[in-house]
C-alpha positions in Angstrom: 1.4 24.0 10.5 -1.2 22.7 8.2 -0.5 19.3 6.9 -1.8 18.0 3.5 -1.7 14.3 3.1 -1.5 12.7 -0.4 -2.3 9.2 -1.2 -3.1 6.9 -4.2 0.1 6.9 -6.1 1.6 3.9 -7.5 2.7 1.9 -10.6 0.2 1.7 -13.6 0.6 0.7 -17.1 0.1 3.2 -20.0 -3.5 3.8 -20.6 -4.4 3.0 -17.0 -5.9 5.0 -14.3 -5.1 6.2 -10.7 -7.0 8.4 -8.3 -5.0 10.5 -6.0 -6.4 11.9 -2.8 -5.5 15.0 -0.8 -6.8 15.2 2.8 -6.9 18.5 4.4 -8.2 20.2 7.5 -11.8 21.5 7.2 -10.7 25.2 7.4 -8.1 24.8 4.7 -10.4 22.8 2.6 -13.2 25.4 2.8 -11.1 28.5 2.4 -8.3 28.0 -0.1 -7.8 26.9 -3.6 -6.2 23.4 -3.7 -4.0 22.4 -6.5 -2.1 19.4 -7.7 1.4 20.0 -8.8 3.9 17.5 -10.1 7.7 17.3 -10.4 10.0 14.9 -12.2 13.7 14.8 -12.8 13.1 15.8 -16.4 10.9 18.8 -15.7 10.5 21.3 -13.1 7.4 21.6 -11.0 4.3 22.3 -12.9 0.6 22.8 -12.1 -1.6 19.8 -13.0 -5.0 21.1 -11.8 -6.6 23.2 -9.2 -10.0 23.7 -7.7 -11.5 26.6 -5.8 -14.0 26.4 -2.9 -16.5 27.5 -5.4 -15.8 24.3 -7.5 -14.1 26.3 -10.3 -11.4 24.2 -11.9 -8.2 24.7 -13.8 -6.2 22.3 -15.8 -2.9 22.2 -17.5 -3.4 21.7 -21.3 -1.5 18.5 -21.2 -4.1 16.8 -18.9 -7.3 18.7 -19.5 -8.9 15.8 -21.4 -7.7 13.0 -19.2 -7.7 14.2 -15.6 -10.5 15.4 -13.4 -10.1 17.3 -10.2 -12.9 17.3 -7.7 -13.6 17.9 -4.0 -15.7 16.1 -1.4 -16.9 18.6 1.3 -18.0 15.7 3.6 -14.5 14.1 3.6 -12.4 17.3 3.3 -10.7 15.7 0.4 -9.6 16.7 -3.0 -9.2 14.0 -5.7 -7.4 13.9 -8.9 -8.7 11.2 -11.2 -6.0 10.4 -13.8 -7.2 8.4 -16.8 -5.4 7.4 -20.0 -2.1 7.8 -18.2 1.1 8.3 -20.2 4.7 7.6 -19.3 5.2 11.3 -19.4 2.8 11.6 -16.5 5.4 9.9 -14.3 6.3 12.2 -11.5 5.9 13.0 -7.8 2.5 14.7 -7.4 2.0 17.2 -4.6 -1.1 18.7 -3.1 -0.9 22.4 -2.3 -3.2 24.9 -0.7 -3.2 28.7 -0.3 -2.4 29.8 -3.8 -4.3 31.0 -6.8 -5.7 29.1 -9.8 -2.2 28.8 -11.3 0.2 29.8 -8.6 1.1 27.6 -5.5 0.5 28.8 -1.9 2.4 28.1 1.3 1.0 24.7 2.2 2.4 21.5 0.7 1.9 17.9 1.2 4.8 15.4 1.1 4.0 14.0 -2.4 2.9 10.7 -3.8 4.8 8.9 -6.5 3.1 8.1 -9.8 4.9 5.9 -12.3 3.5 5.0 -15.6 5.4 2.2 -17.2 4.7 -1.0 -19.1 
């Protein structure tokens, strides 16, 4: 199995920032679209952002002006820079590989908790 490892979650005040990291194997990183999804008790899982090997990105409308997804080829890592965080961003964030721009694939990380609260 391919393991995706997320990190960077934590507690932050509204308006603050966090950067999530998703470390993947080189083969997965270079081959598949990698996306960030989130899930909270109030809402079902939803796509946050995704990035293709070409660098093409896709964002949910709710985060497009605040979040940035990027990839570092040297580190085999995808990042999600989250700025201007809102309480409604609170969720477990999961890294995914193998899907399309807006649909998940078969590889999931274990998730990292993001809590936005004053």
